[in-house]
TITOR-682998 format. One record per residue: residue in three letters; x negated, y negated, z negated of N, C-alpha, C in turn. Coordinates in nm, 4 decimals, padded with zeros to 6 digits. Each point is the difference from the previous one (the first is absolute). Layout:
BEGIN
<koldo "ala"; <X; Y; Z>; <X; Y; Z>; <X; Y; Z>>
...
***
This chain:
BEGIN
<koldo "met"; <-00.0891; 00.1175; -00.0010>; <00.0893; -00.1200; 00.0019>; <-00.0919; -00.1208; 00.0016>>
<koldo "asp"; <00.0269; -00.0911; 00.0998>; <-00.0775; -00.1153; 00.0060>; <00.0983; -00.1169; -00.0270>>
<koldo "ile"; <-00.0136; -00.0629; -00.1150>; <00.0911; -00.1043; -00.0440>; <00.0047; -00.1143; 00.1073>>
<koldo "phe"; <00.1149; -00.0321; 00.0471>; <00.0207; -00.1011; 00.1050>; <00.0394; -00.1340; -00.0607>>
<koldo "gly"; <00.0737; 00.0013; -00.1086>; <00.0402; -00.1329; -00.0549>; <00.0566; 00.0224; -00.1424>>
<koldo "his"; <00.0537; -00.1111; -00.0591>; <00.0553; 00.0021; -00.1359>; <00.1248; -00.0839; 00.0056>>
<koldo "phe"; <00.0896; 00.0264; -00.1089>; <00.1263; -00.0724; 00.0022>; <00.0386; -00.0196; -00.1510>>
<koldo "tyr"; <00.1018; -00.0844; -00.0201>; <00.0748; -00.0136; -00.1160>; <00.1427; -00.0341; 00.0288>>
<koldo "phe"; <00.0849; 00.0626; -00.0835>; <00.1445; -00.0330; 00.0207>; <00.0522; -00.0368; -00.1440>>
<koldo "glu"; <00.0714; -00.1206; -00.0046>; <00.0747; -00.0312; -00.1235>; <00.1387; 00.0739; 00.0144>>
<koldo "ile"; <00.0472; 00.0547; -00.1167>; <00.1187; 00.0757; 00.0052>; <00.1174; -00.0885; -00.0452>>
<koldo "leu"; <00.0891; -00.0453; 00.0847>; <00.1054; -00.0868; -00.0424>; <00.1216; 00.0704; -00.0606>>
<koldo "pro"; <00.0793; -00.0677; -00.0759>; <00.1043; 00.0641; -00.0780>; <00.1004; 00.0856; 00.0975>>
<koldo "asp"; <00.0156; -00.0407; 00.1234>; <00.0915; 00.0688; 00.0902>; <-00.0706; 00.1240; 00.0629>>
<koldo "gly"; <-00.1242; 00.0262; -00.0292>; <-00.0768; 00.1106; 00.0518>; <-00.0829; -00.0376; 00.1245>>
<koldo "thr"; <00.0127; -00.1159; 00.0477>; <-00.0831; -00.0524; 00.1139>; <-00.1412; -00.0103; -00.0412>>
<koldo "leu"; <-00.0865; 00.0364; 00.0930>; <-00.1543; -00.0177; -00.0290>; <-00.0452; -00.1137; 00.0935>>
<koldo "thr"; <-00.0660; -00.0881; -00.0622>; <-00.0529; -00.1146; 00.0842>; <-00.1432; -00.0271; -00.0450>>
<koldo "gly"; <-00.0914; -00.0067; 00.1031>; <-00.1397; -00.0168; -00.0328>; <-00.0830; -00.0279; 00.1090>>
<koldo "lys"; <-00.1233; 00.0262; -00.0083>; <-00.1009; -00.0339; 00.1025>; <-00.0961; 00.1162; 00.0142>>
<koldo "tyr"; <-00.0711; 00.0074; 00.1212>; <-00.0897; 00.0995; 00.0256>; <-00.1141; -00.0682; 00.0807>>
<koldo "ala"; <-00.1164; 00.0691; 00.0074>; <-00.1144; -00.0337; 00.0816>; <-00.0669; 00.1163; 00.0506>>
<koldo "asn"; <-00.0571; 00.0003; 00.1172>; <-00.0794; 00.1220; 00.0460>; <-00.1197; -00.0433; 00.0738>>
<koldo "lys"; <-00.0744; 00.1059; 00.0559>; <-00.1260; -00.0137; 00.0548>; <00.0066; -00.0912; 00.1280>>
<koldo "val"; <00.1200; 00.0099; 00.0728>; <00.0168; -00.0742; 00.1177>; <00.0463; -00.1514; -00.0286>>
<koldo "arg"; <00.0768; -00.0156; -00.0982>; <00.0539; -00.1287; -00.0465>; <-00.0241; -00.0221; -00.1460>>
<koldo "pro"; <-00.1245; -00.0483; -00.0397>; <-00.0347; -00.0041; -00.1362>; <00.0640; -00.1123; -00.0842>>
<koldo "ile"; <00.0988; -00.0697; 00.0513>; <00.0644; -00.1012; -00.0728>; <00.1376; 00.0532; -00.0465>>
<koldo "leu"; <00.0513; -00.0421; -00.1113>; <00.1287; 00.0518; -00.0532>; <00.1164; -00.0407; 00.0842>>
<koldo "glu"; <00.0739; 00.0989; 00.0458>; <00.1239; -00.0112; 00.0810>; <00.1183; 00.0509; -00.0741>>
<koldo "pro"; <00.1257; -00.0605; 00.0171>; <00.1221; 00.0353; -00.0698>; <00.0551; 00.1400; 00.0467>>
<koldo "glu"; <00.0526; 00.0790; -00.0930>; <00.0765; 00.1150; 00.0341>; <00.1258; 00.0105; -00.0936>>
<koldo "thr"; <00.1114; 00.0368; 00.0540>; <00.1212; 00.0144; -00.0852>; <00.0565; 00.1329; 00.0273>>
<koldo "ala"; <00.0540; 00.0689; -00.1021>; <00.0556; 00.1282; 00.0178>; <00.1340; 00.0090; -00.0819>>
<koldo "lys"; <00.1112; 00.0252; 00.0799>; <00.1333; 00.0029; -00.0693>; <00.0433; 00.1537; -00.0009>>
<koldo "pro"; <00.0477; 00.0390; -00.1259>; <00.0465; 00.1376; -00.0124>; <00.1050; 00.0420; 00.1059>>
<koldo "ser"; <-00.0224; 00.1218; 00.0506>; <00.1037; 00.0470; 00.0990>; <00.1196; 00.0649; -00.0733>>
<koldo "ala"; <-00.0214; 00.0488; -00.1245>; <00.1124; 00.0564; -00.0733>; <-00.0377; -00.0166; -00.1452>>
<koldo "lys"; <00.1034; 00.0078; -00.0922>; <-00.0254; -00.0084; -00.1395>; <-00.0538; 00.1281; -00.0592>>
<koldo "glu"; <-00.1085; 00.0027; -00.0559>; <-00.0659; 00.1109; -00.0558>; <00.0260; 00.0149; -00.1485>>
<koldo "glu"; <-00.0076; 00.1172; -00.0572>; <00.0230; 00.0230; -00.1460>; <-00.1224; -00.0558; -00.0795>>
<koldo "lys"; <-00.1192; 00.0079; 00.0638>; <-00.1185; -00.0466; -00.0860>; <-00.0435; -00.1315; 00.0721>>
<koldo "pro"; <-00.0376; -00.1019; -00.0737>; <-00.0483; -00.1207; 00.0542>; <-00.1270; 00.0211; 00.0843>>
<koldo "leu"; <-00.0063; -00.0692; 00.1040>; <-00.1223; -00.0048; 00.0895>; <-00.0007; 00.1208; 00.1006>>
<koldo "leu"; <00.0420; 00.1144; -00.0377>; <-00.0068; 00.1199; 00.0887>; <00.1052; -00.0136; 00.1027>>
<koldo "gly"; <-00.0336; 00.0533; 00.1188>; <00.0998; 00.0064; 00.1067>; <-00.0530; -00.0628; 00.1328>>
<koldo "lys"; <00.0932; -00.0252; 00.0950>; <-00.0225; -00.0492; 00.1312>; <00.0295; -00.1452; 00.0072>>
<koldo "tyr"; <-00.0741; -00.0817; 00.0744>; <00.0097; -00.1371; 00.0213>; <-00.0060; -00.0358; 00.1447>>
<koldo "his"; <00.0711; -00.1036; 00.0428>; <-00.0225; -00.0640; 00.1329>; <-00.1036; -00.1126; -00.0270>>
<koldo "thr"; <-00.1195; 00.0056; 00.0629>; <-00.0946; -00.0955; -00.0254>; <-00.0379; -00.0796; 00.1269>>
<koldo "asn"; <-00.0360; -00.1203; -00.0248>; <-00.0546; -00.0789; 00.1194>; <-00.1155; -00.0890; -00.0452>>
<koldo "trp"; <-00.0837; -00.0234; 00.0936>; <-00.1184; -00.0933; -00.0290>; <-00.0378; -00.0620; 00.1347>>
<koldo "glu"; <-00.0819; -00.0973; -00.0216>; <-00.0478; -00.0711; 00.1179>; <-00.1542; 00.0008; -00.0075>>
<koldo "glu"; <-00.0659; 00.0334; 00.1174>; <-00.1434; 00.0068; 00.0182>; <-00.0435; -00.0907; 00.1128>>
<koldo "ala"; <-00.0733; -00.0996; -00.0287>; <-00.0503; -00.0844; 00.1152>; <00.1120; -00.0509; 00.0828>>
<koldo "gly"; <00.1190; -00.0299; -00.0583>; <00.1136; -00.0535; 00.0672>; <00.0924; 00.1016; 00.0682>>
<koldo "val"; <-00.0350; 00.1232; -00.0169>; <00.0808; 00.1134; 00.0595>; <00.0743; 00.0664; -00.1065>>
<koldo "lys"; <00.1352; 00.0124; 00.0221>; <00.0807; 00.0666; -00.0983>; <00.0011; 00.1600; 00.0147>>
<koldo "his"; <00.0079; 00.0540; -00.1163>; <-00.0042; 00.1490; -00.0041>; <00.1033; 00.0511; -00.1023>>
<koldo "glu"; <00.0586; 00.1148; 00.0356>; <00.1014; 00.0630; -00.0933>; <-00.0382; 00.1469; -00.0172>>
<koldo "ala"; <00.0379; 00.0569; -00.1113>; <-00.0219; 00.1415; -00.0210>; <00.0896; 00.0445; -00.1178>>
<koldo "glu"; <00.0121; 00.1337; -00.0174>; <00.0564; 00.0656; -00.1209>; <-00.1035; 00.0291; -00.0937>>
<koldo "leu"; <00.0107; -00.0538; -00.1217>; <-00.0930; 00.0236; -00.1084>; <00.0578; 00.0977; -00.0949>>
<koldo "ser"; <-00.0657; 00.1072; -00.0266>; <00.0507; 00.0901; -00.1084>; <-00.1009; 00.0060; -00.1162>>
<koldo "ile"; <00.0523; -00.0027; -00.1178>; <-00.0810; 00.0018; -00.1263>; <00.0415; 00.1223; -00.0798>>
<koldo "ile"; <-00.0970; 00.0782; -00.0399>; <00.0296; 00.1153; -00.0847>; <-00.1010; -00.0090; -00.1156>>
<koldo "ala"; <00.0373; 00.0719; -00.1032>; <-00.0861; 00.0151; -00.1217>; <-00.1267; 00.0688; 00.0400>>
<koldo "gly"; <-00.1133; -00.0556; -00.0548>; <-00.1325; 00.0589; 00.0277>; <-00.0274; 00.1226; -00.0895>>
<koldo "lys"; <-00.1189; 00.0426; 00.0078>; <-00.0370; 00.1228; -00.0779>; <-00.0203; -00.0272; -00.1485>>
<koldo "ser"; <-00.0214; -00.1237; -00.0405>; <-00.0152; -00.0252; -00.1411>; <00.0982; -00.1171; -00.0285>>
<koldo "glu"; <00.0434; -00.0033; -00.1332>; <00.0966; -00.0964; -00.0412>; <-00.0417; -00.1392; 00.0358>>
<koldo "gly"; <00.0935; -00.0859; 00.0508>; <-00.0206; -00.1297; 00.0282>; <-00.0678; -00.0364; 00.1380>>
<koldo "his"; <-00.0293; 00.1080; 00.0705>; <-00.0570; -00.0132; 00.1339>; <00.1046; 00.0387; 00.1030>>
<koldo "tyr"; <-00.0186; -00.0582; 00.1210>; <00.1046; 00.0129; 00.1123>; <-00.0778; 00.0265; 00.1270>>
<koldo "glu"; <00.0756; 00.0728; 00.0910>; <-00.0478; 00.0286; 00.1311>; <00.0895; -00.0691; 00.0977>>
<koldo "leu"; <-00.0476; -00.0609; 00.0978>; <00.0745; -00.0840; 00.0986>; <-00.0284; 00.0485; 00.1421>>
<koldo "asn"; <00.1029; -00.0017; 00.0869>; <-00.0190; 00.0296; 00.1415>; <00.0859; -00.1060; 00.0742>>
<koldo "trp"; <-00.0647; -00.0579; 00.1015>; <00.0689; -00.0883; 00.0984>; <00.0284; 00.0757; 00.1243>>
<koldo "lys"; <00.1197; 00.0131; 00.0479>; <00.0302; 00.0662; 00.1217>; <00.0604; -00.0926; 00.1063>>
<koldo "gln"; <-00.0380; 00.0229; 00.1278>; <00.0625; -00.0626; 00.1113>; <00.0409; 00.1138; 00.0944>>
<koldo "asn"; <00.1216; 00.0069; 00.0403>; <00.0533; 00.1041; 00.0907>; <-00.0322; 00.1464; -00.0541>>
<koldo "asp"; <00.0181; 00.0087; -00.1262>; <-00.0192; 00.1340; -00.0767>; <-00.1488; 00.0432; 00.0058>>
<koldo "ile"; <-00.0954; -00.0898; 00.0309>; <-00.1446; 00.0318; -00.0046>; <-00.0600; -00.0817; -00.1153>>
<koldo "ile"; <-00.0735; 00.0594; -00.0875>; <-00.0674; -00.0712; -00.1070>; <-00.1154; -00.0803; 00.0649>>
<koldo "ile"; <00.0033; -00.1335; -00.0238>; <-00.1073; -00.0853; 00.0420>; <-00.0973; -00.0434; -00.1019>>
<koldo "phe"; <00.0488; -00.0016; -00.1300>; <-00.0920; -00.0314; -00.1069>; <00.0418; 00.0833; -00.1201>>
<koldo "ser"; <-00.0916; 00.0396; -00.0776>; <00.0202; 00.0649; -00.1314>; <-00.0721; -00.0780; -00.1020>>
<koldo "gly"; <00.0468; 00.0026; -00.1272>; <-00.0704; -00.0698; -00.1096>; <00.0298; 00.0493; -00.1301>>
<koldo "asn"; <-00.0698; -00.0512; -00.0971>; <00.0278; 00.0325; -00.1491>; <00.0007; -00.1362; -00.0717>>
<koldo "gly"; <00.0801; 00.0057; -00.1080>; <00.0212; -00.1180; -00.0768>; <00.0344; 00.0307; -00.1434>>
<koldo "phe"; <-00.0096; -00.1065; -00.0829>; <00.0342; 00.0140; -00.1408>; <00.0734; -00.1293; -00.0463>>
<koldo "ile"; <00.0705; 00.0103; -00.1083>; <00.0672; -00.1266; -00.0512>; <-00.0861; -00.0704; -00.0989>>
<koldo "tyr"; <-00.0135; -00.1349; 00.0269>; <-00.0614; -00.0814; -00.1003>; <00.0787; -00.1292; -00.0039>>
<koldo "asp"; <00.0364; -00.0477; -00.1219>; <00.0695; -00.1239; -00.0106>; <00.1123; -00.0228; 00.0871>>
<koldo "asp"; <00.0983; 00.1031; 00.0081>; <00.1147; 00.0076; 00.0852>; <-00.0304; -00.0140; 00.1502>>
<koldo "met"; <-00.1137; 00.0401; 00.0363>; <-00.0464; -00.0029; 00.1407>; <-00.0513; 00.1461; 00.0405>>
<koldo "leu"; <00.0257; 00.0356; 00.1211>; <-00.0538; 00.1236; 00.0613>; <-00.1214; -00.0462; 00.0728>>
<koldo "ile"; <-00.1208; 00.0452; -00.0361>; <-00.1238; -00.0379; 00.0595>; <-00.0697; 00.1181; 00.0572>>
<koldo "gly"; <-00.0642; -00.0083; 00.1131>; <-00.0661; 00.1150; 00.0589>; <-00.0817; -00.0175; 00.1189>>
<koldo "his"; <-00.0348; 00.1111; 00.0564>; <-00.0819; -00.0212; 00.1257>; <00.0715; 00.1111; 00.1040>>
<koldo "tyr"; <-00.0374; -00.0207; 00.1264>; <00.0546; 00.0901; 00.0943>; <-00.1023; 00.0238; 00.1169>>
<koldo "trp"; <00.0376; 00.1131; 00.0816>; <-00.0882; 00.0337; 00.1083>; <00.0887; 00.0311; 00.1155>>
<koldo "lys"; <-00.0688; 00.0087; 00.1199>; <00.0792; 00.0407; 00.1256>; <00.0168; 00.1508; -00.0133>>
<koldo "ala"; <00.1185; 00.0410; 00.0452>; <00.0255; 00.1493; -00.0052>; <-00.0561; 00.0764; 00.1201>>
***
């Protein structure tokens, strides 16, 4: 796994995730927002419709978040057309999901 970038998401009361990311191609912070696709029983876990902008180009994907192998850790996958384009790991700190990701 070659880390491609990092991200953080603030967790809003309605379950929306809003934050920023940066990567090797675009090392400045860019915005990303993810809205829950459905209400989940456990906070944060589930599928989201996410969108971000990179160098003026808009992108969309399905983001899925599942519990990681240890408590407090999470695994993330961003999919476009049912193909995983990025995978990542994160953890919660100060009501934010913080982590890194790599190209799938």
